[in-house]
Structure formats: structure tokens, C-alpha cells
C-alpha positions in Angstrom: -15.6 14.6 -17.6 -16.1 11.0 -18.6 -19.1 10.2 -20.8 -22.2 8.8 -19.1 -23.4 6.1 -19.4 -20.4 4.0 -20.4 -19.9 0.4 -21.3 -16.8 -1.7 -20.8 -15.8 -5.3 -20.7 -14.3 -5.0 -17.2 -14.5 -2.3 -14.6 -11.9 -2.2 -11.8 -12.9 -0.1 -8.8 -9.7 1.2 -7.4 -6.3 1.7 -9.0 -4.0 0.5 -6.2 -1.2 -2.0 -6.6 -3.4 -5.1 -7.2 -5.8 -3.3 -9.5 -3.1 -1.9 -11.7 -1.3 -5.2 -12.0 -4.6 -6.8 -13.0 -5.4 -4.1 -15.5 -1.9 -4.1 -17.0 -1.8 -7.9 -17.4 -5.2 -8.2 -19.0 -4.7 -5.2 -21.3 -1.3 -6.5 -22.5 -2.7 -10.1 -23.1 -5.7 -8.8 -25.0 -5.5 -5.2 -26.2 -9.1 -5.4 -27.6 -10.5 -5.9 -24.0 -12.1 -2.6 -22.9 -11.1 -1.9 -19.3 -12.0 1.0 -17.0 -10.0 1.6 -13.9 -11.5 4.2 -11.5 -9.1 5.6 -9.0 -10.0 8.1 -6.3 -6.6 9.7 -6.2 -4.4 11.5 -8.7 -2.0 10.2 -11.3 1.7 9.8 -10.4 3.4 9.6 -13.8 7.0 10.8 -13.9 6.5 12.8 -10.6 9.8 12.8 -8.7 7.9 12.8 -5.4 6.9 9.3 -6.4 9.8 8.1 -8.5 12.6 9.2 -6.1 12.5 6.5 -3.3 13.7 8.7 -0.4 10.9 11.2 -0.8 8.2 9.0 0.8 7.7 11.1 3.9 6.4 13.9 1.7 3.2 11.9 1.3 2.5 11.7 5.0 2.1 15.5 5.4 -1.2 16.6 6.9 -2.1 18.3 3.6 -1.1 15.4 1.4 -3.2 14.7 -1.7 -1.8 11.2 -2.3 -2.6 9.6 1.1 -5.9 9.4 3.0 -5.8 9.2 6.8 -8.4 6.8 8.3 -9.1 7.6 12.0 -10.2 4.7 14.3 -12.4 4.6 17.3 -10.9 5.6 20.7 -9.5 2.4 22.1 -9.3 1.4 25.8 -6.2 -0.7 24.9 -4.5 2.5 23.7 -5.4 4.5 26.7 -8.3 6.2 25.0 -6.3 7.1 21.9 -7.9 7.1 18.5 -5.4 5.5 16.1 -4.8 6.8 12.5 -3.9 4.6 9.5 -2.6 6.4 6.3 -3.5 4.6 3.1 -2.4 5.3 -0.5 -4.9 7.4 -2.5 -3.2 7.8 -5.9 -2.7 5.6 -8.9 -0.7 2.7 -7.7 -1.9 3.0 -4.2 0.7 2.0 -1.6 3.2 1.0 -4.3 3.5 4.7 -5.2 3.9 6.1 -1.7 5.3 3.3 0.5 8.8 3.0 1.9 10.0 0.8 -1.0 11.0 -2.0 1.4 11.2 -5.3 -0.3 9.8 -8.0 2.0 8.1 -11.3 1.1 6.0 -13.5 3.2 7.0 -16.8 4.7 6.1 -19.7 2.5 4.0 -21.2 5.3 1.9 -18.0 5.4 0.6 -18.8 1.8 0.4 -22.5 2.6 -1.9 -21.6 5.5 -4.1 -19.8 2.9 -4.4 -23.0 1.0 -4.7 -25.5 3.9 -6.1 -23.8 7.0 -8.5 -21.7 4.9 -9.1 -24.3 2.2 -8.1 -22.1 -0.8 -6.8 -24.5 -3.4 -4.2 -22.9 -5.7 -3.0 -20.3 -3.2 -0.1 -22.2 -1.5 3.5 -21.1 -1.9 4.2 -23.7 -4.6 1.5 -22.1 -6.8 2.4 -18.5 -5.9 6.1 -18.7 -6.2 6.1 -18.6 -10.1 4.0 -15.4 -9.9 6.3 -13.9 -7.3 9.2 -14.5 -9.7 7.2 -13.3 -12.7 6.7 -9.8 -11.3 10.3 -9.0 -10.5 13.8 -8.5 -11.9 16.1 -9.4 -9.0 19.2 -7.3 -9.4 20.9 -8.2 -6.2 22.5 -11.5 -7.2 22.0 -13.8 -10.2 20.9 -17.4 -10.1 18.6 -17.4 -7.0 15.9 -20.1 -7.5 13.2 -18.2 -5.6 13.7 -14.9 -7.5 12.8 -13.8 -11.0 15.0 -12.1 -13.5 12.8 -10.6 -16.2 9.8 -9.1 -14.5 8.6 -5.5 -14.6 9.5 -4.6 -11.0 13.2 -4.1 -10.1 14.7 -5.2 -6.8 18.1 -4.1 -5.6 19.9 -2.7 -2.5 19.4 0.8 -3.8 22.0 3.3 -4.7 23.4 4.2 -1.3 24.4 2.3 1.8 24.6 4.7 4.8 26.9 3.9 7.7 24.2 2.9 10.1 23.3 -0.2 8.1 26.8 -1.7 8.3 27.1 -0.6 12.0 23.9 -2.6 12.7 25.2 -5.7 11.0 28.6 -5.4 12.8 26.9 -5.2 16.2 24.5 -8.0 15.4 27.4 -10.4 14.5 29.1 -9.8 17.8 26.2 -9.2 20.2 24.0 -12.1 18.9 26.1 -15.1 18.1 23.1 -17.4 18.1 21.9 -16.2 14.7 23.7 -16.1 11.4 23.8 -13.6 8.5 22.3 -14.0 5.1 22.6 -12.3 1.7 18.8 -12.9 1.0 16.3 -12.1 3.8 13.4 -12.8 1.4 13.8 -16.2 -0.1 10.4 -17.3 1.4 11.7 -20.4 3.2 14.2 -19.1 5.8 14.3 -16.5 8.5 16.0 -15.6 11.7 19.2 -14.3 10.0 20.6 -10.8 9.9 21.1 -9.1 6.6 20.7 -6.1 4.3 17.2 -5.2 3.3 16.5 -5.4 -0.4 14.5 -2.5 -1.9 11.9 -2.0 -4.6 14.4 0.3 -6.4 15.9 -0.1 -9.8 19.7 -0.4 -9.4 20.3 1.2 -12.8 17.9 4.2 -12.7 17.5 4.6 -8.9 13.8 4.9 -9.4 11.0 3.4 -7.3 9.6 0.1 -8.6 5.9 1.0 -8.3 3.1 -0.7 -10.2 1.8 2.1 -12.5 5.1 3.0 -14.1 5.8 -0.7 -14.8 2.4 -2.2 -15.6 0.0 0.6 -16.7 1.8 3.7 -18.1 3.8 1.6 -20.6 0.4 0.9 -22.2 -0.7 4.4 -22.7 -1.0 3.7 -26.4 -3.9 1.3 -25.7 -7.1 3.2 -26.1 -9.1 0.4 -24.7 -7.4 0.8 -21.3 -9.0 3.9 -19.6 -7.6 5.1 -16.3 -9.9 7.6 -14.7 -8.3 9.4 -11.7 -10.0 11.5 -9.1 -13.3 9.6 -8.8 -14.8 7.5 -6.0 -16.8 4.4 -6.6 -20.0 4.6 -4.5 -21.5 1.2 -5.1 -21.9 -1.8 -7.3 -25.1 -1.9 -9.4 -26.9 -5.3 -9.1 -29.6 -6.9 -11.2 -31.1 -10.2 -10.1 -27.9 -11.1 -8.2 -25.5 -10.1 -11.1 -23.1 -7.2 -10.9 -23.8 -5.0 -13.9 -21.6 -1.9 -13.2 -20.8 0.8 -10.7 -21.9 4.2 -9.6 -19.1 6.7 -9.1 -18.7 10.3 -8.3 -15.9 12.9 -8.4 -13.5 13.2 -5.5 -14.0 16.7 -4.1 -10.3 17.0 -3.3 -9.6 17.2 -7.1 -13.0 18.3 -8.5 -14.5 20.7 -6.0 -17.3 21.8 -8.3 -20.7 20.0 -7.8 -20.9 16.7 -9.7 -23.7 14.2 -10.3 -23.4 10.5 -9.8 -22.1 8.7 -12.9 -22.6 5.2 -14.0 -20.5 2.7 -15.9 -21.6 -0.7 -17.1 -19.6 -3.9 -17.3 -20.3 -6.6 -19.9 -18.0 -9.2 -18.3 -17.0 -8.4 -14.8 -16.8 -5.9 -12.0 -13.7 -6.0 -9.8 -13.3 -4.2 -6.5 -9.7 -3.3 -5.8 -10.2 -0.4 -3.4 -8.2 -1.9 -0.6 -8.8 -3.0 2.9 -10.9 0.1 3.7 -12.5 0.8 0.4 -13.6 -2.6 -0.8 -15.8 -3.5 2.2 -17.3 0.0 2.3 -18.3 -0.3 -1.4 -19.9 -3.7 -0.7 -21.9 -2.4 2.2 -23.1 0.6 0.3 -24.2 -1.9 -2.3 -26.3 -3.9 0.1 -23.8 -6.7 0.6 -22.9 -7.4 4.2 -24.3 -8.0 7.7 -27.9 -7.0 8.2 -27.2 -5.1 11.4 -24.5 -3.0 9.7 -26.7 -2.3 6.7 -29.7 -1.4 8.8 -27.6 1.1 10.7 -26.9 3.0 7.4 -30.4 2.4 5.9 -29.2 0.3 3.0 -31.5 -2.6 2.1 -29.7 -5.9 2.3 -29.3 -7.7 -1.0 -26.8 -10.3 0.0 -26.3 -11.6 3.6 -22.5 -11.6 4.0 -21.6 -10.9 7.7 -17.9 -11.2 7.1 -17.7 -8.0 5.1 -15.5 -5.5 7.0 -14.5 -8.0 9.7 -11.1 -9.8 10.1 -9.1 -6.5 9.9 -5.5 -7.2 10.5 -2.3 -5.0 10.5 1.3 -5.2 11.6 1.5 -3.3 14.8 4.6 -1.1 14.8 6.8 1.2 16.9 9.9 3.0 15.7 12.1 4.3 18.5 14.6 7.1 17.6 18.2 7.5 18.7 20.5 10.4 18.4 23.2 9.9 15.8 26.8 11.2 15.7 27.0 14.5 13.8 29.2 13.0 11.2 26.7 10.3 10.2 25.0 10.5 6.8 21.2 10.6 7.2 18.0 11.3 5.2 16.8 13.8 7.7 17.0 16.9 5.4 15.4 15.1 2.4 12.6 13.8 4.6 12.0 17.3 5.9 11.7 18.6 2.3 14.9 20.7 2.3 15.1 21.8 -1.4 18.8 22.6 -1.3 19.6 19.1 0.0 17.2 17.5 -2.6 18.6 19.4 -5.5 22.1 18.7 -4.3 21.5 14.9 -4.8 19.2 15.2 -7.8 22.0 15.4 -10.4 23.7 12.2 -9.2 20.4 10.4 -9.1 19.5 11.5 -12.6 23.0 10.6 -14.0 23.5 7.2 -12.6 20.7 6.3 -10.2 22.8 6.5 -7.0 23.0 8.7 -3.9 20.6 9.5 -1.1 17.6 9.9 -3.4 18.1 6.3 -4.5 17.6 4.7 -1.1 14.8 4.4 1.5 17.1 4.5 4.6 15.9 1.0 5.7 19.2 -0.7 5.5 19.4 -3.8 7.6 17.5 -6.0 10.1 16.2 -9.4 10.8 13.0 -11.4 10.6 13.3 -12.8 14.1 12.2 -16.0 15.9 12.9 -16.1 19.6 15.2 -18.5 21.2 14.3 -20.4 24.4 16.0 -17.7 26.4 14.0 -15.1 24.5 10.7 -16.9 25.1 11.4 -17.0 28.8 12.0 -13.3 28.7 8.9 -12.6 26.7 6.8 -14.4 29.3 4.4 -17.3 29.8 1.5 -15.4 28.3 3.0 -15.9 24.8 4.0 -19.6 25.3 0.7 -21.1 24.0 0.7 -18.9 20.9 4.3 -19.9 20.2 3.7 -23.7 20.6 0.5 -23.7 18.5 1.3 -21.3 15.7 5.1 -20.6 15.4 6.9 -23.8 16.6 5.4 -26.0 13.8 6.4 -23.4 11.1 10.2 -22.7 11.3 10.0 -20.2 8.4 7.6 -18.0 10.4 9.2 -15.0 12.1 7.5 -13.5 15.2 8.7 -9.9 14.6 10.7 -7.9 12.1 13.3 -5.3 13.1 14.9 -2.8 10.9 17.2 0.2 11.2 15.5 3.3 9.6 15.9 7.0 9.4 13.8 9.6 11.3 13.1 13.2 10.2 13.6 16.1 12.5 17.4 16.1 13.2 20.4 13.8 12.8 18.8 10.6 14.0 18.3 6.9 13.3 15.6 4.5 14.5 15.4 0.8 15.1 11.9 -0.2 14.8 9.9 -3.4 14.8 6.5 -4.7 13.9 4.6 -7.9 15.0 4.3 -10.3 12.0 1.2 -12.1 13.1 -0.6 -10.2 15.8 -3.5 -12.0 17.5 -5.5 -8.8 17.8 -8.0 -8.1 15.0 -10.5 -5.4 14.2 -13.1 -4.2 11.8 -14.0 -1.4 9.3 -17.6 -0.6 8.2 -19.4 2.1 6.2 -21.3 4.7 8.1 -23.4 6.3 5.3 -25.4 4.9 2.4 -24.2 7.4 -0.2 -21.5 9.7 1.2 -18.1 8.3 0.2 -16.4 10.8 2.4 -18.2 9.8 5.6 -15.8 8.6 8.3 -15.6 4.8 8.6 -16.5 2.9 11.7 -13.0 1.6 12.3 -11.3 -0.3 15.1 -7.9 -1.8 14.3 -7.6 -3.8 17.6 -4.0 -2.8 18.4 -2.8 -4.5 21.6 -6.3 -5.7 22.4 -4.6 -9.1 22.9 -2.2 -9.5 25.9 0.1 -11.6 23.8 0.8 -8.7 21.5 1.7 -6.4 24.5 4.2 -9.0 25.7 5.9 -9.0 22.3 6.1 -5.2 22.1 7.6 -4.9 25.6 10.3 -7.5 24.7 10.9 -5.9 21.3 11.5 -2.5 22.8 14.1 -3.9 25.1 15.8 -6.0 22.4 16.0 -3.2 19.8 17.4 -0.8 22.3 20.2 -3.1 23.0 21.2 -3.1 19.3 20.9 0.7 19.1 23.1 1.6 22.1 25.9 -0.5 20.7 26.1 1.2 17.3 29.2 3.3 16.7 27.1 6.3 15.8 24.9 6.1 19.0 24.7 9.3 21.0 21.8 8.4 23.2 18.0 8.3 23.0 15.5 10.9 21.8 14.0 11.1 25.3 10.7 12.5 24.3 10.0 9.6 22.1 10.9 6.9 24.6 9.2 5.7 27.8 9.4 8.2 30.7 11.5 6.1 32.9 12.5 7.5 36.3 15.8 9.5 36.3 17.1 7.0 38.8 16.3 4.0 36.6 19.1 2.2 34.8 16.9 2.4 31.7 16.4 6.2 31.7 16.4 7.6 28.1 18.8 10.5 27.6 21.7 11.8 25.5 25.0 9.9 25.7 28.6 10.5 24.7 28.9 7.2 22.8 27.9 3.6 22.6 28.4 0.9 25.3 30.8 -2.0 24.5 29.2 -4.7 22.3 29.5 -7.3 25.1 28.2 -5.0 27.9 25.4 -6.4 30.0 21.8 -5.7 28.8 19.8 -3.1 30.7 17.8 -4.2 33.7 14.2 -3.1 33.9 12.4 -2.9 37.2 8.7 -3.7 37.8 8.0 0.0 37.7 10.0 0.3 34.5 7.8 -2.4 32.9 4.6 -0.5 33.9 6.0 2.7 32.3 7.0 0.8 29.2 3.5 -0.7 28.8 2.0 2.8 29.1 4.4 4.0 26.5 3.4 1.2 24.1 -0.3 2.0 24.5 0.4 5.7 23.7 2.8 4.9 20.8 2.0 1.7 18.9 0.4 2.2 15.5 0.2 0.9 12.0 3.0 -0.5 9.9 0.8 0.6 6.9 -0.1 -3.0 6.2 -3.9 -3.3 6.6 -5.5 -6.5 5.2 -8.3 -9.0 5.6 -11.7 -7.3 5.5 -13.0 -9.2 2.5 -11.4 -12.5 3.5 -10.9 -15.4 1.2 -12.5 -18.0 3.5 -15.5 -20.3 3.5 -18.7 -18.3 3.8 -19.8 -19.9 7.0 -16.6 -18.9 8.9 -16.8 -15.2 7.8 -15.5 -15.4 4.3 -16.4 -12.8 1.7 -14.9 -14.3 -1.5 -14.1 -17.8 -2.6 -10.8 -19.1 -3.9 -11.4 -17.6 -7.3 -12.1 -14.2 -5.6 -15.8 -14.3 -6.4 -18.0 -12.4 -3.9 -20.4 -14.9 -2.3 -24.0 -14.5 -3.5 -23.2 -12.3 -6.5 -22.3 -13.2 -10.0 -19.7 -11.3 -12.1 -18.2 -9.6 -9.0 -14.7 -10.2 -7.6 -12.4 -8.6 -5.0 -8.8 -8.3 -6.0 -6.6 -6.6 -3.3 -5.1 -7.4 0.1 -8.5 -7.3 1.8 -8.9 -10.9 0.6 -6.0 -12.1 2.7 -7.5 -14.7 5.1 -4.4 -14.7 7.4 -1.5 -12.3 8.0 1.8 -12.5 6.2 5.3 -12.0 7.7 6.2 -9.1 5.4 5.3 -5.7 4.1 2.2 -6.2 2.0 3.3 -4.8 -1.3 4.7 -8.1 -2.5 1.4 -9.8 -1.5 -0.7 -7.1 -3.3 1.3 -7.7 -6.5 1.0 -11.5 -6.3 -2.8 -11.2 -5.7 -3.0 -9.1 -8.9 -0.9 -11.5 -10.8 -3.0 -14.5 -9.6 -6.2 -12.7 -10.4 -5.0 -11.9 -13.9 -4.3 -15.6 -14.6 -7.7 -16.7 -13.2 -9.7 -14.0 -15.0 -7.8 -14.7 -18.1 -8.8 -18.3 -17.9 -12.5 -17.3 -17.5 -12.4 -15.0 -20.5 -10.4 -17.5 -22.7 -7.2 -15.3 -22.5 -3.9 -17.1 -22.0 -1.8 -15.4 -19.3 1.1 -17.7 -18.3 2.1 -18.0 -14.7 5.8 -17.9 -15.5 7.9 -14.9 -16.4 8.1 -15.4 -20.2 5.2 -13.0 -20.6 7.2 -10.0 -19.4 8.7 -9.4 -22.7 5.4 -7.6 -23.5 6.2 -4.9 -20.9 9.9 -4.7 -21.7 9.2 -4.0 -25.3 7.2 -1.0 -24.5 9.3 0.6 -21.7 
């Protein structure tokens, strides 16, 4: 057990992606700085369940110890269903358990943070050097928007299954209105088909997570203490100043009774507990809306009604298709078949290639609709398109990708909405119990515009799927229950349709069935953000542009909960850049020089 009481320069509550980047950068820049990171989950060091990229489905088992499942309220928009959102609960957070899909936001997303939300220094021009600083781009040399000496490696992985090339072949013939690209993540362009890059080291085949590249290389630094298996309950405040935290053992890892512990911070307390954890800690500390705090019997210390509001996510559906029996898939690995895993382990260990060195997410597009597409989507989306998307040509409306599905020999073509208009909230329900269920509503398809996009996306992605060479029909139980007499009925097939065959026609009754399916099926893309938004206080902001919590001194939030608006990408890249940006700013405040360019990364390479 950790000593009590304890004193540190900086306490970081949460060891997710952003928190570990911050801790790693500060510790490397000034090894004399005493830093405590308190993480509620376990360590991940050298565990193949984390380092082997294709093993990610293991962490979504019901009995997982590295992911926490947050259950939302029953939602009328979902037909009375209560949605569930899995979140990383281990050192590295989502970076240690995600699908390793490399995706970066549109430049205009970050520019909106700077202009629409008035956060100076958070535009794409300021963040691009930090995005480059964090990565070593192994796909191709000489790309101006990518970095080549950072801790995290980016490649196409160590295996390219047939379905990826089949998708690209079909796209080139079926959709001649859009081009292909060799870089789907250069920040400034979209609407082109291509191979997905991956957070995978091309040499070792290992996952590019944060702890193995920012924190574990500094295990020699006795001033950097990583405490795993402990929850932060609240921030201690004295006269409006954060002085430390109260924390307690996580019963999943320490079942014996434990008392509440305290740790004190001389310089700064940083909340990095994520979109669910950070607002809950603030509310248990008396920081939030009075009505919420009254409900859990916590005296209000700071009136900050934006805490827990502005919840955003990428709403996603992944529809499965039957694959030809000869096709190479990840099905057995995802099902945990030990013979299959061991069969690929030797190749992965020897040269970083094979099925363990991929994530099965091989190709896709960040898509903007054409005029014809907009007509098909419907008038209900027109206003949103004209006001939000039309002025920003780098902003995609949705992302599609071909993926693998466990349970047989299958592939999926899924999608998620990049900037849904539906939003939600998450709030604490107990003053002291860190395990108490959260009051959570994600807002999926609360907005009719989002429903229109999902309906069109199902139809669009199905047209790709049924043209792939390996296509042998739909997994009918995971598709809409169209009438057997409908042209769109889902069933097994003997093979694909010709690439230039007409699209399926959907009747009015089919559309009703499709909408019901979406309400029953739509869920998280595992990208929750926004509940401690970096906005002006009077419009629901929780932190300012230097990540200071309004109304409190020496307290910051550093994680994706600070995102004021959504980003057109998986959120790992954004979590990393928030950590990098925070390290630079906090370094400035402490008189520590942490450059924004990638020259600093020699510190990490020297110790790997």
C-alpha cells in the first residue's frame, strides 16, 4: 500500500492516454519533478493481450478487468434500450485496448476549437507540430504533415487481408466520383478511398500505446510513481485552491477493506480520468451545477453548470457479411482460439508480421456526400450540411471501414457519424461511492438528422459489401428484418453482384424497418468526449484554454473531456495531442522547457 499522507509536485488523477503522455513528457524534461499518477485499472507492461494488436476483442469480454462498461439511461430514441459504452480502465486507457486504428481529425475541427470556441493556441497550425512530434510515420517518407522521430509508430501493420484490397477494387469501379489516396489522415483532405494506417510498429508488430512509449521507458525515474488499482474520489480544496486528492483502492484488484487515502500536490492537480471519470470527480468535489450536487448531497464549492454536459460520441453500426470460406479472417483470434494465436505468435515475435500484427481494419473512406447523395439522404439534413459541412471541405460527414467480426468467417463494413448533432450528459450519483452507476444519457439518434445519415449509411455500405469478391450474403440476424418479399431481404448468397449492378431499392415499409433496426443497433464508436468542455464559462465551459478549471486554482483537466466540439476521427490521436499540448503549457508555467517540435523525442529513444 502507498504511504499516507504523501506529497508530490504534481498529481495526475487517471493514467489514460493523455495523462500518461503528460506524465512522460514532464518526467523526461525534469526528472527531479515528483509526479504521482493514480490509475484505477491494472498495469499493461509487456502483456501480449495489449501489445499484440489483433487481441483487442479480449478486452470487451463481460468479465474483463481492463475495460469498464458504463450503462446509460433507457432511451426513447433507442426504443427503450439502455446503451452501454466500454471505456479503457488500465494504464494507458483506450490506447492500451483500442482497435489501433490511426485516424486524425480534420484541420477545421481544431480550427473550430480556436475560432468558434475562442481557444487561442488550439488551432490546427498550433497542434500540427505536436501531432508530428508524437509519431514516427513508417508508411512513407517525406510527408509534411507527419512526424518521423516520435515515440508512437504508425504503419499499415504486418498483414493485409484480401478483404481490404477487394474493398478498394470495388470502390474504384463502383464510385468513380471519388479518388484514392495513400494518406487518409493528412488533416487537410478527405473524401478519398484508401488503406487505413494503424498505430502498429512496422518493425516489431506491436501496438503503439502510450505507456510502453512514454511511461515504461522511464521506470528508472524514482520521482515518477505510477499507482495502479486505485480510484480518485475527489479533489481536496482549500480557499479555492486544489491541494491534493482523496483516493481509494479499486475493489476489483484490492477486495480487502481499505480506508480513504490522501495525496497532496505542491504545484498542481490534474484530472485525466476521461469523459466519464473527470466530471464525476469534479462533482464529488463540489464543483458543478447546484441541482446536480444537491441531488447527491455534496455542498457546492464552485458553480460550474457545464460539468458533465456536452457529452458527444461517434454513433456507430457495424453490419456483418458472410465471407467465402477461403478468405483469411481474424475470427479465431478474436474468439481467443489458443491454437490459432500460438500458430501466429512465432511469426509475430520473429519479424512483427502476420495476423497478430494487424487490427483487421484495412480500408475505407472519410466520406462527404455528393449532390446526388444529399438528395438521397433527405431534406432533413440539408440545413446541417449547408451551415456546418459545406464551408469546411476537409470535414467528412461519416467514416466507413471494412472490419472483421468474431463468431465465424465474416467481415463487416461499418460506419460512424463524424459530427452527430445529438449530445448527452454524464453525472455522479453518489457523494463518496466511486462505483455508483453514473447518470448517463449519450443522446444517440435523439436528433432526426442523425437518423437520416444512419439510414443512408446502411444502404451505402451494403452496396460496397455485396460487390466484394468474397461476399456470400448477409448475416441475417444482424441486419434489418426486411420482408422475405423485399428486394432488400438479408440472406445467404452464392456470390457477389456485378460491380455495376443497380443499387437495391427500398420501399417505404423497408425504410420503417431500417429505422427500427438502427434504434435497436446503433451504439458507441468508443469515442466519448466533451464533458469538461474547453469553452467560455458562460456558455457551459468547464476549463479555459490553458485547461484550468474555472473558479479553482492549481486544478486542470487534461483528457478528451475538454474537447469543445467533435473531431472527424477516432479520438486516440486527439487524446495524445491534448497530452502533448498540456505538457508544453504546464512546462511553461513551471519554468521547464518542453519544445513543440519533435527534437525532444531523442530522450525517449535513448531509453527504449
